[in-house]
The first five atom37 places (N, CA, C, CB, O) and aatype in JSON, in Angstrom:
{
  "aatype": [12, 16, 3, 9, 0, 0, 15, 10, 1, 0, 10, 0, 0, 16, 0, 10, 15, 8, 2, 0, 1, 10, 19, 19, 0, 7, 14, 16, 17, 19, 3, 6, 15, 1, 16, 8, 0, 18, 6, 7, 10, 1, 13, 16, 5, 3, 1, 0, 10, 0, 10, 1, 0, 13, 10, 1, 3, 17, 4, 0, 3, 8, 8, 19, 3, 8, 10, 3, 19, 17, 6, 14, 10, 1, 3, 2, 0, 7, 10, 10, 19, 3, 7, 10, 8, 14, 16, 0, 6, 7, 8, 5, 0, 10, 8, 1, 8, 10, 18, 0, 10, 7, 1],
  "atom_mask": [
    [1, 1, 1, 1, 1],
    [1, 1, 1, 1, 1],
    [1, 1, 1, 1, 1],
    [1, 1, 1, 1, 1],
    [1, 1, 1, 1, 1],
    [1, 1, 1, 1, 1],
    [1, 1, 1, 1, 1],
    [1, 1, 1, 1, 1],
    [1, 1, 1, 1, 1],
    [1, 1, 1, 1, 1],
    [1, 1, 1, 1, 1],
    [1, 1, 1, 1, 1],
    [1, 1, 1, 1, 1],
    [1, 1, 1, 1, 1],
    [1, 1, 1, 1, 1],
    [1, 1, 1, 1, 1],
    [1, 1, 1, 1, 1],
    [1, 1, 1, 1, 1],
    [1, 1, 1, 1, 1],
    [1, 1, 1, 1, 1],
    [1, 1, 1, 1, 1],
    [1, 1, 1, 1, 1],
    [1, 1, 1, 1, 1],
    [1, 1, 1, 1, 1],
    [1, 1, 1, 1, 1],
    [1, 1, 1, 0, 1],
    [1, 1, 1, 1, 1],
    [1, 1, 1, 1, 1],
    [1, 1, 1, 1, 1],
    [1, 1, 1, 1, 1],
    [1, 1, 1, 1, 1],
    [1, 1, 1, 1, 1],
    [1, 1, 1, 1, 1],
    [1, 1, 1, 1, 1],
    [1, 1, 1, 1, 1],
    [1, 1, 1, 1, 1],
    [1, 1, 1, 1, 1],
    [1, 1, 1, 1, 1],
    [1, 1, 1, 1, 1],
    [1, 1, 1, 0, 1],
    [1, 1, 1, 1, 1],
    [1, 1, 1, 1, 1],
    [1, 1, 1, 1, 1],
    [1, 1, 1, 1, 1],
    [1, 1, 1, 1, 1],
    [1, 1, 1, 1, 1],
    [1, 1, 1, 1, 1],
    [1, 1, 1, 1, 1],
    [1, 1, 1, 1, 1],
    [1, 1, 1, 1, 1],
    [1, 1, 1, 1, 1],
    [1, 1, 1, 1, 1],
    [1, 1, 1, 1, 1],
    [1, 1, 1, 1, 1],
    [1, 1, 1, 1, 1],
    [1, 1, 1, 1, 1],
    [1, 1, 1, 1, 1],
    [1, 1, 1, 1, 1],
    [1, 1, 1, 1, 1],
    [1, 1, 1, 1, 1],
    [1, 1, 1, 1, 1],
    [1, 1, 1, 1, 1],
    [1, 1, 1, 1, 1],
    [1, 1, 1, 1, 1],
    [1, 1, 1, 1, 1],
    [1, 1, 1, 1, 1],
    [1, 1, 1, 1, 1],
    [1, 1, 1, 1, 1],
    [1, 1, 1, 1, 1],
    [1, 1, 1, 1, 1],
    [1, 1, 1, 1, 1],
    [1, 1, 1, 1, 1],
    [1, 1, 1, 1, 1],
    [1, 1, 1, 1, 1],
    [1, 1, 1, 1, 1],
    [1, 1, 1, 1, 1],
    [1, 1, 1, 1, 1],
    [1, 1, 1, 0, 1],
    [1, 1, 1, 1, 1],
    [1, 1, 1, 1, 1],
    [1, 1, 1, 1, 1],
    [1, 1, 1, 1, 1],
    [1, 1, 1, 0, 1],
    [1, 1, 1, 1, 1],
    [1, 1, 1, 1, 1],
    [1, 1, 1, 1, 1],
    [1, 1, 1, 1, 1],
    [1, 1, 1, 1, 1],
    [1, 1, 1, 1, 1],
    [1, 1, 1, 0, 1],
    [1, 1, 1, 1, 1],
    [1, 1, 1, 1, 1],
    [1, 1, 1, 1, 1],
    [1, 1, 1, 1, 1],
    [1, 1, 1, 1, 1],
    [1, 1, 1, 1, 1],
    [1, 1, 1, 1, 1],
    [1, 1, 1, 1, 1],
    [1, 1, 1, 1, 1],
    [1, 1, 1, 1, 1],
    [1, 1, 1, 1, 1],
    [1, 1, 1, 0, 1],
    [1, 1, 1, 1, 1]
  ],
  "atom_positions": [
    [[0.82, -1.2, 0.0], [0.0, 0.0, 0.0], [0.87, 1.27, 0.0], [-0.93, -0.01, 1.21], [0.35, 2.38, 0.04]],
    [[2.18, 1.08, -0.05], [3.08, 2.22, -0.05], [2.84, 3.14, -1.24], [4.53, 1.75, -0.05], [2.84, 4.36, -1.11]],
    [[2.61, 2.54, -2.43], [2.35, 3.35, -3.62], [1.06, 4.14, -3.48], [2.28, 2.46, -4.87], [0.98, 5.29, -3.9]],
    [[0.05, 3.52, -2.88], [-1.23, 4.21, -2.69], [-1.05, 5.38, -1.74], [-2.31, 3.23, -2.15], [-1.57, 6.47, -1.98]],
    [[-0.31, 5.17, -0.66], [-0.06, 6.24, 0.3], [0.67, 7.4, -0.36], [0.76, 5.72, 1.5], [0.33, 8.56, -0.14]],
    [[1.66, 7.1, -1.18], [2.4, 8.16, -1.88], [1.48, 8.92, -2.82], [3.59, 7.57, -2.66], [1.55, 10.15, -2.9]],
    [[0.63, 8.22, -3.52], [-0.31, 8.87, -4.44], [-1.3, 9.74, -3.67], [-1.07, 7.83, -5.27], [-1.62, 10.85, -4.09]],
    [[-1.79, 9.24, -2.55], [-2.72, 10.02, -1.74], [-2.06, 11.28, -1.19], [-3.27, 9.18, -0.59], [-2.67, 12.35, -1.16]],
    [[-0.81, 11.15, -0.74], [-0.08, 12.33, -0.25], [0.04, 13.38, -1.36], [1.32, 11.93, 0.26], [-0.16, 14.57, -1.12]],
    [[0.37, 12.93, -2.57], [0.51, 13.86, -3.69], [-0.83, 14.51, -4.03], [1.06, 13.12, -4.92], [-0.88, 15.72, -4.28]],
    [[-1.9, 13.74, -4.03], [-3.22, 14.31, -4.3], [-3.62, 15.31, -3.23], [-4.27, 13.2, -4.39], [-4.15, 16.38, -3.53]],
    [[-3.37, 14.97, -1.97], [-3.7, 15.88, -0.87], [-2.91, 17.18, -0.99], [-3.41, 15.22, 0.49], [-3.46, 18.26, -0.76]],
    [[-1.64, 17.08, -1.34], [-0.81, 18.28, -1.49], [-1.31, 19.15, -2.65], [0.67, 17.89, -1.72], [-1.36, 20.37, -2.54]],
    [[-1.69, 18.51, -3.74], [-2.22, 19.25, -4.89], [-3.52, 19.94, -4.52], [-2.44, 18.32, -6.1], [-3.73, 21.11, -4.85]],
    [[-4.4, 19.23, -3.84], [-5.67, 19.83, -3.41], [-5.41, 21.04, -2.52], [-6.54, 18.8, -2.67], [-6.0, 22.1, -2.7]],
    [[-4.53, 20.86, -1.55], [-4.21, 21.95, -0.62], [-3.64, 23.15, -1.36], [-3.23, 21.47, 0.44], [-3.96, 24.29, -1.03]],
    [[-2.79, 22.9, -2.35], [-2.17, 24.0, -3.09], [-3.2, 24.79, -3.9], [-1.09, 23.48, -4.02], [-2.94, 25.93, -4.29]],
    [[-4.36, 24.2, -4.15], [-5.45, 24.87, -4.87], [-6.59, 25.27, -3.92], [-5.98, 23.96, -5.98], [-7.7, 25.58, -4.35]],
    [[-6.27, 25.25, -2.62], [-7.26, 25.6, -1.61], [-8.52, 24.74, -1.73], [-7.63, 27.08, -1.72], [-9.64, 25.21, -1.54]],
    [[-8.3, 23.47, -2.03], [-9.4, 22.51, -2.18], [-9.25, 21.43, -1.12], [-9.42, 21.89, -3.61], [-8.22, 21.33, -0.45]],
    [[-10.27, 20.64, -1.0], [-10.28, 19.57, -0.01], [-10.3, 18.22, -0.72], [-11.49, 19.71, 0.95], [-11.11, 18.01, -1.62]],
    [[-9.43, 17.32, -0.33], [-9.42, 15.98, -0.88], [-10.45, 15.14, -0.14], [-8.01, 15.34, -0.77], [-10.5, 15.14, 1.09]],
    [[-11.27, 14.41, -0.9], [-12.22, 13.46, -0.35], [-11.94, 12.13, -1.06], [-13.72, 13.93, -0.54], [-11.92, 12.07, -2.29]],
    [[-11.74, 11.08, -0.28], [-11.43, 9.76, -0.83], [-12.65, 8.86, -0.67], [-10.18, 9.14, -0.12], [-13.2, 8.75, 0.42]],
    [[-13.07, 8.24, -1.75], [-14.22, 7.33, -1.72], [-13.79, 5.93, -2.11], [-15.34, 7.84, -2.66], [-12.92, 5.74, -2.96]],
    [[-14.41, 4.96, -1.47], [-14.21, 3.58, -1.9], [-13.44, 2.76, -0.91], [0.0, 0.0, 0.0], [-13.02, 3.25, 0.15]],
    [[-13.25, 1.54, -1.25], [-13.78, 0.84, -2.42], [-15.21, 0.38, -2.21], [-12.9, -0.36, -2.76], [-15.73, 0.43, -1.1]],
    [[-15.83, -0.07, -3.28], [-17.15, -0.67, -3.16], [-17.0, -2.16, -2.88], [-17.99, -0.42, -4.44], [-15.93, -2.74, -3.05]],
    [[-18.1, -2.76, -2.46], [-18.12, -4.2, -2.25], [-17.82, -4.91, -3.57], [-19.5, -4.66, -1.69], [-18.18, -4.41, -4.64]],
    [[-17.15, -6.05, -3.49], [-16.73, -6.81, -4.66], [-17.35, -8.2, -4.61], [-15.18, -6.91, -4.72], [-17.3, -8.88, -3.58]],
    [[-17.95, -8.62, -5.71], [-18.42, -10.01, -5.85], [-17.33, -10.77, -6.58], [-19.82, -10.09, -6.62], [-17.34, -10.86, -7.81]],
    [[-16.4, -11.31, -5.82], [-15.21, -11.9, -6.45], [-15.54, -13.14, -7.28], [-14.19, -12.26, -5.4], [-14.7, -13.57, -8.07]],
    [[-16.71, -13.73, -7.11], [-17.07, -14.88, -7.94], [-17.3, -14.46, -9.39], [-18.33, -15.57, -7.39], [-17.33, -15.3, -10.29]],
    [[-17.46, -13.14, -9.62], [-17.73, -12.65, -10.97], [-16.62, -11.77, -11.52], [-19.01, -11.89, -10.99], [-16.7, -11.33, -12.67]],
    [[-15.59, -11.5, -10.73], [-14.51, -10.66, -11.25], [-13.5, -11.53, -11.99], [-13.81, -9.88, -10.11], [-13.4, -12.74, -11.75]],
    [[-12.78, -10.92, -12.88], [-11.75, -11.61, -13.66], [-10.42, -10.91, -13.44], [-12.12, -11.65, -15.17], [-10.38, -9.73, -13.11]],
    [[-9.35, -11.64, -13.62], [-8.03, -11.04, -13.51], [-7.86, -10.01, -14.63], [-6.91, -12.12, -13.58], [-8.29, -10.23, -15.77]],
    [[-7.23, -8.9, -14.29], [-6.97, -7.84, -15.25], [-5.5, -7.48, -15.16], [-7.89, -6.61, -15.0], [-5.05, -6.97, -14.14]],
    [[-4.76, -7.75, -16.23], [-3.32, -7.49, -16.28], [-2.62, -8.05, -15.04], [-3.06, -5.98, -16.39], [-1.75, -7.41, -14.46]],
    [[-3.02, -9.26, -14.66], [-2.39, -9.96, -13.55], [-2.94, -9.58, -12.18], [0.0, 0.0, 0.0], [-2.51, -10.13, -11.17]],
    [[-3.89, -8.66, -12.14], [-4.48, -8.22, -10.89], [-5.81, -8.92, -10.69], [-4.66, -6.68, -10.87], [-6.65, -8.94, -11.6]],
    [[-6.0, -9.48, -9.52], [-7.25, -10.18, -9.2], [-7.96, -9.41, -8.09], [-6.98, -11.66, -8.76], [-7.39, -9.16, -7.04]],
    [[-9.21, -9.05, -8.33], [-10.0, -8.31, -7.35], [-10.71, -9.3, -6.44], [-11.02, -7.36, -8.05], [-11.56, -10.07, -6.9]],
    [[-10.37, -9.28, -5.16], [-10.95, -10.21, -4.2], [-11.52, -9.43, -3.01], [-9.9, -11.24, -3.72], [-11.19, -8.27, -2.79]],
    [[-12.38, -10.11, -2.25], [-12.93, -9.52, -1.03], [-11.81, -9.13, -0.08], [-13.89, -10.49, -0.35], [-11.81, -8.02, 0.47]],
    [[-10.86, -10.04, 0.13], [-9.77, -9.77, 1.07], [-8.97, -8.53, 0.68], [-8.84, -10.97, 1.16], [-8.65, -7.7, 1.52]],
    [[-8.66, -8.41, -0.6], [-7.89, -7.25, -1.06], [-8.71, -5.96, -0.93], [-7.44, -7.44, -2.51], [-8.19, -4.92, -0.53]],
    [[-9.99, -6.05, -1.27], [-10.85, -4.87, -1.17], [-11.02, -4.45, 0.29], [-12.22, -5.14, -1.8], [-11.01, -3.25, 0.59]],
    [[-11.19, -5.42, 1.18], [-11.32, -5.09, 2.6], [-10.03, -4.5, 3.16], [-11.71, -6.35, 3.4], [-10.08, -3.58, 3.99]],
    [[-8.89, -5.0, 2.71], [-7.61, -4.44, 3.15], [-7.47, -3.0, 2.66], [-6.43, -5.3, 2.63], [-7.01, -2.13, 3.4]],
    [[-7.86, -2.75, 1.42], [-7.82, -1.39, 0.88], [-8.78, -0.49, 1.65], [-8.17, -1.39, -0.63], [-8.44, 0.66, 1.96]],
    [[-9.96, -0.99, 1.95], [-10.94, -0.2, 2.71], [-10.37, 0.22, 4.06], [-12.24, -1.02, 2.91], [-10.48, 1.38, 4.45]],
    [[-9.77, -0.73, 4.76], [-9.19, -0.42, 6.08], [-8.03, 0.56, 5.94], [-8.71, -1.71, 6.78], [-7.9, 1.49, 6.73]],
    [[-7.18, 0.34, 4.93], [-6.05, 1.23, 4.7], [-6.53, 2.66, 4.44], [-5.2, 0.73, 3.53], [-6.02, 3.61, 5.04]],
    [[-7.51, 2.82, 3.54], [-8.0, 4.16, 3.2], [-8.63, 4.84, 4.41], [-9.0, 4.08, 2.06], [-8.42, 6.03, 4.64]],
    [[-9.41, 4.09, 5.17], [-10.05, 4.66, 6.36], [-8.99, 5.16, 7.33], [-10.96, 3.61, 7.05], [-9.1, 6.27, 7.86]],
    [[-7.96, 4.34, 7.58], [-6.89, 4.72, 8.52], [-6.06, 5.88, 7.98], [-5.99, 3.53, 8.8], [-5.75, 6.82, 8.71]],
    [[-5.69, 5.81, 6.7], [-4.87, 6.88, 6.12], [-5.62, 8.2, 6.19], [-4.5, 6.55, 4.64], [-5.05, 9.22, 6.59]],
    [[-6.87, 8.18, 5.82], [-7.66, 9.41, 5.84], [-7.78, 9.96, 7.26], [-9.06, 9.15, 5.26], [-7.64, 11.17, 7.47]],
    [[-8.02, 9.11, 8.23], [-8.12, 9.57, 9.62], [-6.8, 10.17, 10.08], [-8.52, 8.4, 10.55], [-6.78, 11.21, 10.74]],
    [[-5.7, 9.53, 9.73], [-4.38, 10.01, 10.15], [-3.99, 11.33, 9.48], [-3.33, 8.97, 9.84], [-3.2, 12.09, 10.03]],
    [[-4.55, 11.61, 8.3], [-4.17, 12.79, 7.53], [-5.29, 13.83, 7.44], [-3.75, 12.38, 6.13], [-5.23, 14.77, 6.65]],
    [[-6.32, 13.66, 8.26], [-7.43, 14.62, 8.33], [-8.07, 14.84, 6.95], [-6.94, 15.96, 8.9], [-8.34, 15.96, 6.54]],
    [[-8.29, 13.71, 6.26], [-8.92, 13.72, 4.94], [-10.25, 12.97, 5.08], [-7.99, 13.07, 3.84], [-10.31, 11.94, 5.75]],
    [[-11.29, 13.49, 4.44], [-12.59, 12.83, 4.5], [-12.57, 11.54, 3.69], [-13.69, 13.77, 3.98], [-12.04, 11.49, 2.58]],
    [[-13.15, 10.49, 4.26], [-13.28, 9.2, 3.57], [-14.75, 8.86, 3.46], [-12.5, 8.08, 4.32], [-15.47, 8.82, 4.46]],
    [[-15.2, 8.61, 2.24], [-16.57, 8.17, 2.02], [-16.56, 6.65, 1.88], [-17.2, 8.86, 0.76], [-16.06, 6.12, 0.89]],
    [[-17.11, 5.98, 2.86], [-17.17, 4.52, 2.83], [-18.39, 4.11, 2.01], [-17.23, 3.92, 4.29], [-19.52, 4.27, 2.46]],
    [[-18.15, 3.58, 0.83], [-19.24, 3.21, -0.08], [-19.39, 1.69, -0.21], [-19.0, 3.82, -1.46], [-19.91, 1.19, -1.2]],
    [[-18.93, 0.97, 0.8], [-18.99, -0.49, 0.8], [-20.43, -1.0, 1.01], [-18.07, -1.05, 1.9], [-20.92, -1.83, 0.26]],
    [[-21.07, -0.47, 2.03], [-22.36, -1.01, 2.47], [-23.49, -0.93, 1.46], [-22.77, -0.32, 3.69], [-24.28, -1.87, 1.38]],
    [[-23.62, 0.15, 0.68], [-24.77, 0.23, -0.23], [-24.84, -0.92, -1.24], [-24.73, 1.54, -0.97], [-25.93, -1.25, -1.72]],
    [[-23.71, -1.52, -1.58], [-23.7, -2.59, -2.58], [-23.44, -3.96, -1.96], [-22.64, -2.3, -3.63], [-23.53, -4.98, -2.64]],
    [[-23.11, -3.98, -0.69], [-22.69, -5.21, -0.01], [-23.7, -6.35, -0.2], [-22.49, -4.95, 1.47], [-24.9, -6.18, 0.03]],
    [[-23.17, -7.5, -0.61], [-23.95, -8.74, -0.76], [-25.09, -8.61, -1.76], [-24.51, -9.16, 0.58], [-26.07, -9.35, -1.68]],
    [[-24.98, -7.68, -2.7], [-26.01, -7.53, -3.71], [-25.35, -7.55, -5.09], [-26.81, -6.21, -3.5], [-25.15, -6.51, -5.71]],
    [[-25.04, -8.75, -5.55], [-24.33, -8.92, -6.82], [-25.1, -8.33, -7.99], [-24.07, -10.39, -7.07], [-24.51, -7.97, -9.0]],
    [[-26.43, -8.24, -7.87], [-27.24, -7.68, -8.94], [-26.98, -6.2, -9.18], [0.0, 0.0, 0.0], [-27.39, -5.66, -10.21]],
    [[-26.31, -5.54, -8.24], [-25.99, -4.12, -8.41], [-24.63, -3.91, -9.06], [-26.03, -3.42, -7.07], [-24.17, -2.77, -9.2]],
    [[-23.98, -5.02, -9.46], [-22.66, -4.93, -10.1], [-22.72, -5.58, -11.48], [-21.57, -5.61, -9.22], [-23.23, -6.68, -11.64]],
    [[-22.19, -4.89, -12.47], [-22.19, -5.39, -13.84], [-21.33, -6.65, -13.95], [-21.68, -4.31, -14.82], [-21.74, -7.65, -14.54]],
    [[-20.14, -6.58, -13.38], [-19.13, -7.62, -13.57], [-18.51, -8.06, -12.25], [-18.05, -7.12, -14.51], [-17.42, -8.64, -12.24]],
    [[-19.18, -7.8, -11.15], [-18.63, -8.12, -9.85], [-17.83, -6.99, -9.24], [0.0, 0.0, 0.0], [-17.44, -7.05, -8.07]],
    [[-17.58, -5.95, -10.03], [-16.74, -4.83, -9.58], [-17.38, -3.46, -9.84], [-15.39, -4.89, -10.26], [-17.39, -2.6, -8.96]],
    [[-17.91, -3.28, -11.03], [-18.44, -1.97, -11.44], [-19.95, -1.93, -11.26], [-18.06, -1.67, -12.9], [-20.65, -2.86, -11.67]],
    [[-20.47, -0.85, -10.66], [-21.91, -0.74, -10.41], [-22.73, -0.65, -11.7], [-22.19, 0.46, -9.55], [-22.31, -0.06, -12.69]],
    [[-23.91, -1.24, -11.65], [-24.91, -1.06, -12.69], [-25.55, 0.31, -12.49], [-26.0, -2.22, -12.66], [-25.19, 1.04, -11.56]],
    [[-26.5, 0.66, -13.35], [-27.24, 1.91, -13.16], [-27.95, 1.89, -11.8], [-28.28, 2.13, -14.31], [-27.97, 2.9, -11.1]],
    [[-28.51, 0.76, -11.44], [-29.18, 0.63, -10.14], [-28.16, 0.72, -9.01], [-29.95, -0.69, -10.05], [-28.46, 1.27, -7.95]],
    [[-26.97, 0.18, -9.23], [-25.9, 0.29, -8.23], [-25.48, 1.73, -8.01], [0.0, 0.0, 0.0], [-25.24, 2.15, -6.88]],
    [[-25.4, 2.49, -9.1], [-25.08, 3.91, -8.99], [-26.19, 4.65, -8.24], [-24.87, 4.54, -10.38], [-25.91, 5.57, -7.48]],
    [[-27.43, 4.26, -8.46], [-28.54, 4.88, -7.73], [-28.43, 4.57, -6.23], [-29.9, 4.38, -8.28], [-28.68, 5.44, -5.4]],
    [[-28.05, 3.33, -5.9], [-27.87, 2.96, -4.49], [-26.75, 3.79, -3.86], [-27.56, 1.44, -4.35], [-26.86, 4.24, -2.72]],
    [[-25.66, 3.98, -4.6], [-24.56, 4.8, -4.11], [-25.01, 6.26, -3.93], [-23.35, 4.74, -5.07], [-24.67, 6.9, -2.94]],
    [[-25.78, 6.75, -4.87], [-26.3, 8.12, -4.77], [-27.16, 8.28, -3.53], [-27.1, 8.48, -6.02], [-27.0, 9.25, -2.79]],
    [[-28.07, 7.36, -3.28], [-28.92, 7.44, -2.1], [-28.08, 7.44, -0.83], [-29.92, 6.27, -2.08], [-28.34, 8.19, 0.11]],
    [[-27.06, 6.58, -0.81], [-26.17, 6.48, 0.37], [-25.44, 7.81, 0.6], [-25.15, 5.33, 0.18], [-25.41, 8.32, 1.72]],
    [[-24.85, 8.35, -0.46], [-24.11, 9.61, -0.32], [-25.03, 10.77, 0.02], [-23.34, 9.91, -1.6], [-24.66, 11.65, 0.79]],
    [[-26.2, 10.77, -0.54], [-27.18, 11.81, -0.23], [-27.54, 11.76, 1.26], [-28.45, 11.65, -1.11], [-27.62, 12.8, 1.93]],
    [[-27.75, 10.56, 1.76], [-28.11, 10.41, 3.18], [-26.96, 10.86, 4.09], [-28.46, 8.93, 3.49], [-27.2, 11.41, 5.16]],
    [[-25.71, 10.65, 3.67], [-24.56, 11.1, 4.46], [-24.53, 12.62, 4.56], [-23.25, 10.58, 3.84], [-24.11, 13.16, 5.58]],
    [[-24.96, 13.29, 3.52], [-24.89, 14.74, 3.48], [-26.03, 15.44, 4.2], [0.0, 0.0, 0.0], [-26.02, 16.66, 4.34]],
    [[-26.99, 14.69, 4.64], [-28.16, 15.31, 5.31], [-27.87, 15.6, 6.74], [-29.38, 14.41, 5.22], [-28.73, 16.12, 7.45]]
  ]
}
């Protein structure tokens, strides 16, 4: 996760230099029974959960907002086109979740 941390630091610095705020979202729930390897990378629940924990901790440590978008799609494979990317209905579920967070 060292590369991710370096990228997040760079993004945070760029946002700050433009008087903007970095907000990190993700990852979404993954239906690994339907995902396929992509350029040697395999998307699994374990990897997604590790990334989720890493992002939550990194954001807390660096005073950056983290939008946890795991739950709106969790255990609902019908909301994912390919086990990874949301369908139109999946995007609607994410929208409802984010809207509720902002209220």
